[in-house]
Backbone as a printed PyTorch tensor [residue, N CA C, xyz], in Angstrom:
tensor([[[170.7020, 129.5420,  88.2200],
         [170.8450, 128.1970,  88.7450],
         [170.7340, 127.2000,  87.5880]],

        [[171.5790, 126.1990,  87.6230],
         [171.5550, 125.1700,  86.5910],
         [170.5120, 124.1160,  86.9200]],

        [[169.7340, 123.7050,  85.9090],
         [168.6810, 122.7180,  86.1180],
         [169.2170, 121.3870,  86.6150]],

        [[170.4210, 121.0020,  86.2170],
         [170.9470, 119.6980,  86.6340],
         [171.3190, 119.6640,  88.1140]],

        [[171.2810, 120.7910,  88.7960],
         [171.5890, 120.8360,  90.2190],
         [170.4080, 120.4220,  91.0810]],

        [[169.2210, 120.4200,  90.5010],
         [168.0230, 120.0700,  91.2490],
         [167.2480, 119.0170,  90.4670]],

        [[166.9270, 117.9410,  91.1350],
         [166.0950, 116.8940,  90.5440],
         [164.6670, 117.0940,  91.0370]],

        [[163.7200, 117.1640,  90.1310],
         [162.3130, 117.3520,  90.4700],
         [161.5580, 116.0990,  90.0570]],

        [[160.8620, 115.4840,  91.0150],
         [160.1140, 114.2580,  90.7390],
         [158.7360, 114.3580,  91.3880]],

        [[157.8080, 113.5770,  90.8820],
         [156.4800, 113.4830,  91.4860],
         [155.9030, 112.1130,  91.1460]],

        [[154.8190, 111.7700,  91.8200],
         [154.1610, 110.4870,  91.5750],
         [152.6840, 110.6550,  91.8680]],

        [[151.8340, 110.3720,  90.8860],
         [150.3980, 110.5670,  91.0440],
         [149.5780, 109.2920,  90.8700]],

        [[150.2070, 108.1550,  90.6640],
         [149.4700, 106.8940,  90.5430],
         [149.1700, 106.3390,  91.9340]],

        [[148.3980, 105.2680,  91.9830],
         [148.0530, 104.6240,  93.2460],
         [149.2520, 103.8990,  93.8400]],

        [[149.2890, 103.8320,  95.1640],
         [150.2500, 103.0010,  95.8590],
         [151.5720, 103.6720,  96.1920]],

        [[152.5570, 102.8290,  96.5070],
         [153.8740, 103.2430,  96.9920],
         [154.8670, 103.3200,  95.8400]],

        [[155.6760, 104.3900,  95.8220],
         [156.6910, 104.5220,  94.7860],
         [157.9200, 105.2410,  95.3440]],

        [[159.0800, 104.5360,  95.4240],
         [160.3180, 105.2440,  95.7680],
         [160.6410, 106.2520,  94.6570]],

        [[161.0430, 107.4510,  95.0480],
         [161.3310, 108.4880,  94.0630],
         [162.7990, 108.8900,  94.0430]],

        [[163.4290, 108.9160,  95.1980],
         [164.8360, 109.2930,  95.2620],
         [165.5490, 108.3600,  96.2240]],

        [[166.6200, 107.7350,  95.7410],
         [167.5310, 106.9610,  96.5810],
         [168.8630, 107.6780,  96.5730]],

        [[169.4370, 107.8590,  97.7490],
         [170.7540, 108.4700,  97.8350],
         [171.4980, 107.8620,  99.0060]],

        [[172.6680, 107.3180,  98.7150],
         [173.4990, 106.6710,  99.7230],
         [172.6420, 105.7720, 100.5980]],

        [[172.4120, 106.1140, 101.8600],
         [171.7160, 105.1830, 102.7440],
         [170.2260, 105.4680, 102.9200]],

        [[169.6730, 106.4910, 102.2420],
         [168.2730, 106.8130, 102.4700],
         [167.4500, 106.8360, 101.1860]],

        [[166.1400, 106.7920, 101.4040],
         [165.1650, 106.7680, 100.3050],
         [163.9940, 107.6830, 100.6620]],

        [[163.4770, 108.3660,  99.6400],
         [162.2460, 109.1530,  99.7700],
         [161.2250, 108.5550,  98.8120]],

        [[160.0170, 108.3210,  99.3320],
         [158.9620, 107.7070,  98.5300],
         [157.6520, 108.4530,  98.7570]],

        [[156.7200, 108.2060,  97.8660],
         [155.3530, 108.7080,  98.0050],
         [154.4260, 107.5080,  98.1260]],

        [[153.4650, 107.6190,  99.0120],
         [152.4170, 106.6170,  99.1570],
         [151.0840, 107.3130,  98.9020]],

        [[150.4310, 106.9320,  97.8230],
         [149.1060, 107.4420,  97.4930],
         [148.0670, 106.3690,  97.8030]],

        [[146.8520, 106.8090,  98.0260],
         [145.7650, 105.8550,  98.2620],
         [145.7600, 104.7830,  97.1850]],

        [[145.5390, 103.5680,  97.6150],
         [145.2330, 102.4530,  96.7140],
         [144.2710, 101.5470,  97.4710]],

        [[143.5650, 100.7170,  96.7580],
         [142.5080,  99.9070,  97.3660],
         [143.0130,  99.0430,  98.5160]],

        [[144.2320,  98.5120,  98.4050],
         [144.7470,  97.6530,  99.4820],
         [144.9960,  98.4210, 100.7800]],

        [[144.9860,  99.7580, 100.7350],
         [145.1330, 100.5720, 101.9430],
         [143.7990, 100.9980, 102.5310]],

        [[142.7140, 100.6060, 101.8910],
         [141.3900, 100.8570, 102.4460],
         [141.2730, 100.0780, 103.7540]],

        [[140.6380, 100.6620, 104.7590],
         [140.6160, 100.0530, 106.0910],
         [140.0500,  98.6370, 106.0790]],

        [[139.1170,  98.3440, 105.2090],
         [138.5390,  96.9980, 105.1700],
         [139.3940,  96.0060, 104.3730]],

        [[140.4980,  96.4550, 103.7950],
         [141.3840,  95.5830, 103.0260],
         [142.7030,  95.2670, 103.7550]],

        [[142.9760,  95.9270, 104.8590],
         [144.2520,  95.7300, 105.5540],
         [144.2820,  94.3450, 106.1880]],

        [[145.3000,  93.5710, 105.8510],
         [145.4200,  92.1790, 106.2980],
         [146.5630,  91.9560, 107.2810]],

        [[147.5340,  92.9010, 107.3550],
         [148.7040,  92.6500, 108.1960],
         [149.3300,  93.9500, 108.6730]],

        [[150.2810,  93.7910, 109.5780],
         [151.1580,  94.8740, 110.0020],
         [152.5810,  94.4430, 109.6800]],

        [[153.4890,  95.4200, 109.6150],
         [154.8920,  95.1100, 109.3820],
         [155.7430,  95.9000, 110.3600]],

        [[156.9870,  95.4740, 110.4870],
         [157.9580,  96.2530, 111.2460],
         [159.2690,  96.2200, 110.4760]],

        [[160.0760,  97.2360, 110.6690],
         [161.3660,  97.3190, 109.9950],
         [162.4560,  97.0560, 111.0220]],

        [[163.2900,  96.0550, 110.7460],
         [164.3270,  95.6580, 111.6950],
         [165.5910,  96.4950, 111.6140]],

        [[165.7410,  97.3150, 110.5570],
         [166.9730,  98.0850, 110.3790],
         [166.7780,  99.5910, 110.3800]],

        [[165.5510, 100.0730, 110.4450],
         [165.3520, 101.5090, 110.2550],
         [164.0940, 102.0170, 110.9380]],

        [[164.1310, 103.2680, 111.3350],
         [162.9070, 104.0060, 111.6160],
         [162.2630, 104.2920, 110.2600]],

        [[161.0120, 104.7250, 110.2890],
         [160.3350, 105.1220, 109.0570],
         [159.5550, 106.3980, 109.3400]],

        [[159.7660, 107.4040, 108.5190],
         [159.1580, 108.7150, 108.7140],
         [158.0060, 108.8950, 107.7340]],

        [[156.8880, 109.3980, 108.2530],
         [155.6950, 109.6750, 107.4580],
         [155.3290, 111.1520, 107.6010]],

        [[154.9500, 111.7840, 106.4810],
         [154.4390, 113.1510, 106.4870],
         [153.1880, 113.1690, 105.6150]],

        [[152.0640, 113.5230, 106.1890],
         [150.8190, 113.6120, 105.4330],
         [150.8430, 114.8650, 104.5680]],

        [[150.6960, 114.6690, 103.2620],
         [150.6940, 115.7850, 102.3220],
         [149.2800, 116.2160, 101.9430]],

        [[148.3950, 115.2350, 101.7540],
         [147.0110, 115.5140, 101.3410],
         [146.0900, 114.4590, 101.9240]],

        [[144.8150, 114.7890, 102.0240],
         [143.8090, 113.8170, 102.4490],
         [143.9230, 113.4580, 103.9100]],

        [[143.5410, 112.2190, 104.2160],
         [143.5580, 111.7190, 105.5890],
         [144.3130, 110.4100, 105.6550]],

        [[145.0010, 110.2120, 106.7720],
         [145.7240, 108.9670, 107.0230],
         [145.6700, 108.6710, 108.5120]],

        [[145.3490, 107.4290, 108.8440],
         [145.4340, 106.9510, 110.2150],
         [146.5990, 105.9820, 110.2810]],

        [[147.4990, 106.2030, 111.2290],
         [148.6830, 105.3770, 111.4300],
         [148.4460, 104.5100, 112.6620]],

        [[148.6250, 103.2000, 112.5080],
         [148.3980, 102.2430, 113.5950],
         [149.7210, 101.6420, 114.0430]],

        [[149.8660, 101.4000, 115.3400],
         [151.0260, 100.6780, 115.8660],
         [150.5400,  99.5170, 116.7140]],

        [[151.4110,  98.5090, 116.8440],
         [151.0360,  97.3140, 117.5890],
         [152.1420,  96.7700, 118.4640]],

        [[152.9970,  97.6370, 119.0070],
         [154.0560,  97.2040, 119.9140],
         [155.3170,  96.7670, 119.1920]],

        [[156.2640,  96.2300, 119.9910],
         [157.5840,  95.8890, 119.4590],
         [157.9520,  94.4160, 119.6180]],

        [[157.0830,  93.6130, 120.1540],
         [157.4240,  92.2230, 120.4340],
         [157.3900,  91.3320, 119.2080]],

        [[157.4540,  90.0210, 119.4730],
         [157.3610,  89.0420, 118.3930],
         [155.9330,  88.9070, 117.8760]],

        [[154.9620,  89.2810, 118.7170],
         [153.5600,  89.2630, 118.3130],
         [152.9640,  90.6400, 118.5890]],

        [[151.7820,  90.8600, 118.0460],
         [151.1350,  92.1580, 118.2340],
         [150.6740,  92.3330, 119.6680]],

        [[150.8290,  93.5480, 120.1500],
         [150.3300,  93.9370, 121.4570],
         [149.1020,  94.8050, 121.2290]],

        [[148.7710,  95.6690, 122.1680],
         [147.6250,  96.5540, 122.0020],
         [147.8170,  97.4560, 120.7810]],

        [[146.7790,  97.5680, 119.9760],
         [146.8370,  98.3950, 118.7740],
         [146.4140,  99.8140, 119.1240]],

        [[147.2810, 100.7560, 118.7820],
         [147.0020, 102.1770, 118.9630],
         [146.8560, 102.8280, 117.5960]],

        [[146.2210, 103.9800, 117.5690],
         [146.0300, 104.7080, 116.3110],
         [146.2890, 106.1870, 116.5390]],

        [[146.8090, 106.8260, 115.5090],
         [146.9740, 108.2710, 115.5230],
         [146.5070, 108.8030, 114.1730]],

        [[145.6440, 109.8060, 114.2420],
         [145.1580, 110.4730, 113.0360],
         [146.2130, 111.4970, 112.6550]],

        [[146.8250, 111.3080, 111.5040],
         [147.9200, 112.1810, 111.0990],
         [147.4030, 113.5650, 110.7060]],

        [[148.1590, 114.5810, 111.0950],
         [147.8720, 115.9540, 110.7160],
         [148.8400, 116.3610, 109.6140]],

        [[148.3840, 117.1580, 108.6490],
         [149.2690, 117.5690, 107.5490],
         [150.5080, 118.3100, 108.0510]],

        [[151.6170, 118.0770, 107.3550],
         [152.8760, 118.7940, 107.5770],
         [153.5060, 118.5610, 108.9390]],

        [[153.1310, 117.4780, 109.6180],
         [153.7950, 117.0720, 110.8540],
         [154.5750, 115.8080, 110.5520]],

        [[155.6610, 115.6030, 111.2580],
         [156.5320, 114.4500, 111.0330],
         [156.1910, 113.3650, 112.0500]],

        [[155.9320, 112.1650, 111.5410],
         [155.6240, 111.0000, 112.3760],
         [156.7210, 109.9780, 112.1500]],

        [[157.5060, 109.6930, 113.1870],
         [158.6310, 108.7740, 113.0800],
         [158.2870, 107.4720, 113.7910]],

        [[158.0490, 106.4090, 113.0270],
         [157.8040, 105.0840, 113.5960],
         [159.1720, 104.4520, 113.8490]],

        [[159.4470, 104.1350, 115.0950],
         [160.7540, 103.6270, 115.4910],
         [161.0080, 102.2120, 114.9650]],

        [[162.2690, 101.9260, 114.7690],
         [162.7120, 100.6020, 114.3300],
         [162.1020,  99.5270, 115.2390]],

        [[161.5580,  98.4740, 114.6240],
         [161.0250,  97.3430, 115.3750],
         [159.5840,  97.4640, 115.8190]],

        [[158.9020,  98.5620, 115.4990],
         [157.5090,  98.7480, 115.9010],
         [156.5810,  98.2320, 114.8000]],

        [[155.6520,  97.3450, 115.1720],
         [154.6340,  96.8830, 114.2290],
         [153.7760,  98.0760, 113.8460]],

        [[153.4810,  98.2260, 112.5480],
         [152.6830,  99.3600, 112.1050],
         [151.9970,  99.0690, 110.7750]],

        [[150.9630,  99.8450, 110.5320],
         [150.2850,  99.8840, 109.2470],
         [149.5600, 101.2170, 109.1650]],

        [[148.9350, 101.4810, 108.0530],
         [148.2570, 102.7620, 107.8620],
         [147.1420, 102.5850, 106.8610]],

        [[146.1760, 103.4870, 106.9490],
         [145.0910, 103.5270, 105.9890],
         [144.8990, 104.9670, 105.5440]],

        [[144.6570, 105.1290, 104.2610],
         [144.4580, 106.4520, 103.6810],
         [143.0610, 106.5410, 103.1070]],

        [[142.4820, 107.7380, 103.1550],
         [141.2400, 107.9200, 102.4000],
         [141.6110, 108.1260, 100.9300]],

        [[140.6320, 108.2620, 100.0730],
         [140.9030, 108.2950,  98.6320],
         [141.7160, 109.5050,  98.1930]],

        [[141.7640, 110.5580,  98.9960],
         [142.5660, 111.7340,  98.6690],
         [143.9400, 111.6800,  99.3340]],

        [[144.2180, 110.6100, 100.0680],
         [145.4320, 110.5260, 100.8760],
         [146.7210, 110.4400, 100.0710]],

        [[147.7290, 111.1980, 100.5250],
         [149.0630, 111.1990,  99.9260],
         [150.0530, 111.4210, 101.0700]],

        [[151.0280, 110.5030, 101.2070],
         [151.9820, 110.5330, 102.3070],
         [153.3960, 110.4680, 101.7590]],

        [[154.2670, 111.3090, 102.2930],
         [155.6970, 111.2650, 102.0030],
         [156.3360, 110.3080, 102.9970]],

        [[157.2170, 109.4170, 102.5220],
         [157.8890, 108.4380, 103.3760],
         [159.3950, 108.5820, 103.2020]],

        [[160.1090, 108.5870, 104.3380],
         [161.5710, 108.5690, 104.3240],
         [162.0190, 107.3670, 105.1450]],

        [[162.9030, 106.5550, 104.5570],
         [163.3760, 105.3340, 105.2160],
         [164.7600, 104.9870, 104.6940]],

        [[165.3680, 103.9840, 105.3060],
         [166.6510, 103.5050, 104.7950],
         [166.4640, 102.9560, 103.3910]],

        [[167.4560, 103.1580, 102.5660],
         [167.3980, 102.7010, 101.1760],
         [167.2840, 101.1840, 101.0680]],

        [[167.8570, 100.4620, 102.0240],
         [167.8410,  98.9970, 101.9590],
         [166.6290,  98.3720, 102.6490]],

        [[165.6110,  99.1680, 102.9730],
         [164.3890,  98.6190, 103.5540],
         [163.7120,  97.7220, 102.5170]],

        [[163.4300,  96.4860, 102.9290],
         [162.8730,  95.5120, 101.9840],
         [162.0930,  94.4510, 102.7430]],

        [[161.4720,  93.5420, 102.0030],
         [160.7470,  92.4410, 102.6280],
         [161.6700,  91.5540, 103.4620]],

        [[162.9500,  91.4700, 103.0960],
         [163.8910,  90.6220, 103.8160],
         [164.1580,  91.1280, 105.2340]],

        [[164.0680,  92.4420, 105.4760],
         [164.3190,  92.9700, 106.8190],
         [163.0910,  93.6720, 107.4050]],

        [[161.9280,  93.3480, 106.8470],
         [160.6710,  93.9440, 107.3060],
         [159.5870,  92.8740, 107.3990]],

        [[159.6010,  92.0990, 108.4820],
         [158.6070,  91.0300, 108.6060],
         [157.1880,  91.5770, 108.7150]],

        [[156.2340,  90.7460, 108.3230],
         [154.8170,  91.0800, 108.4460],
         [154.1500,  90.0730, 109.3720]],

        [[153.0280,  90.4890, 109.9290],
         [152.2420,  89.6110, 110.7870],
         [150.7760,  89.7710, 110.3910]],

        [[150.0880,  88.6430, 110.2120],
         [148.6770,  88.6800, 109.8190],
         [147.8050,  89.1430, 110.9710]],

        [[146.8100,  89.9220, 110.6360],
         [145.8310,  90.3790, 111.6210],
         [144.6860,  89.3770, 111.7050]],

        [[144.2110,  89.1080, 112.9210],
         [143.0290,  88.2700, 113.0550],
         [141.7780,  89.1570, 112.9570]],

        [[140.6140,  88.5470, 112.9900],
         [139.3660,  89.3080, 112.8190],
         [139.1720,  90.3530, 113.9090]],

        [[139.5200,  90.0160, 115.1530],
         [139.3830,  90.9720, 116.2460],
         [140.3060,  92.1720, 116.0470]],

        [[141.5280,  91.9210, 115.6050],
         [142.4780,  93.0130, 115.3680],
         [142.0220,  93.8960, 114.2100]],

        [[141.4610,  93.2970, 113.1700],
         [140.9170,  94.0860, 112.0600],
         [139.7690,  94.9720, 112.5440]],

        [[138.9370,  94.4330, 113.4340],
         [137.8270,  95.2190, 113.9850],
         [138.3510,  96.3980, 114.8020]],

        [[139.4440,  96.2020, 115.5240],
         [140.0570,  97.2970, 116.2890],
         [140.5280,  98.3980, 115.3430]],

        [[141.1650,  98.0160, 114.2260],
         [141.5960,  99.0180, 113.2520],
         [140.4090,  99.8500, 112.7790]],

        [[139.3210,  99.1820, 112.4190],
         [138.1530,  99.9020, 111.9190],
         [137.5700, 100.8200, 112.9920]],

        [[137.5370, 100.3350, 114.2310],
         [136.9940, 101.1400, 115.3250],
         [137.8360, 102.3910, 115.5670]],

        [[139.1470, 102.2660, 115.3950],
         [140.0570, 103.3800, 115.6950],
         [140.3690, 104.2500, 114.4830]],

        [[139.8570, 103.8910, 113.3230],
         [140.1440, 104.6450, 112.1070],
         [139.2750, 105.8980, 112.0600]],

        [[139.9040, 107.0350, 112.0130],
         [139.2030, 108.3210, 112.0570],
         [138.2210, 108.4790, 110.9020]],

        [[138.6730, 108.3220, 109.6690],
         [137.7690, 108.5750, 108.5440],
         [136.7180, 107.4810, 108.3950]],

        [[137.0330, 106.2320, 108.8080],
         [136.0550, 105.1480, 108.7070],
         [134.8790, 105.4210, 109.6410]],

        [[135.1580, 105.9160, 110.8390],
         [134.1100, 106.1880, 111.7990],
         [133.1470, 107.2630, 111.3030]],

        [[133.6500, 108.2120, 110.5220],
         [132.7680, 109.2540, 109.9940],
         [131.9080, 108.7390, 108.8410]],

        [[132.2610, 107.5600, 108.2890],
         [131.5020, 106.9850, 107.1710],
         [130.3760, 106.0780, 107.6550]],

        [[130.5130, 105.4910, 108.8780],
         [129.5050, 104.5310, 109.3540],
         [128.5060, 105.1760, 110.2900]]])
């Protein structure tokens, strides 16, 4: 097999990093960073043009959703299990928190950007709900 037939990439720094863009899709890695700590989360976002796929590779991640309207609805949480595919549908408010060992694979449309992914600020009550529903945070308190 020729080496140029396969591209091998990785990312071990903190935060989000797109690794492969091809035609209409993108693959990225999201590693723990301080802004993803449950006590640092300030907003949720939604993508107006794409679903977004998450796969937990390492550590722990809690994925939160907040409905599909113009404002946040009831906040739900799911504790991600490794090697399972979580598809957040287009237009759903969402955010996530990772523990310090957390590493998540993300697949989304290549043109996903701030221009087509609005954010909404969380109020104090909504932040408290995130903390209450966060799996790893509850084991720390």
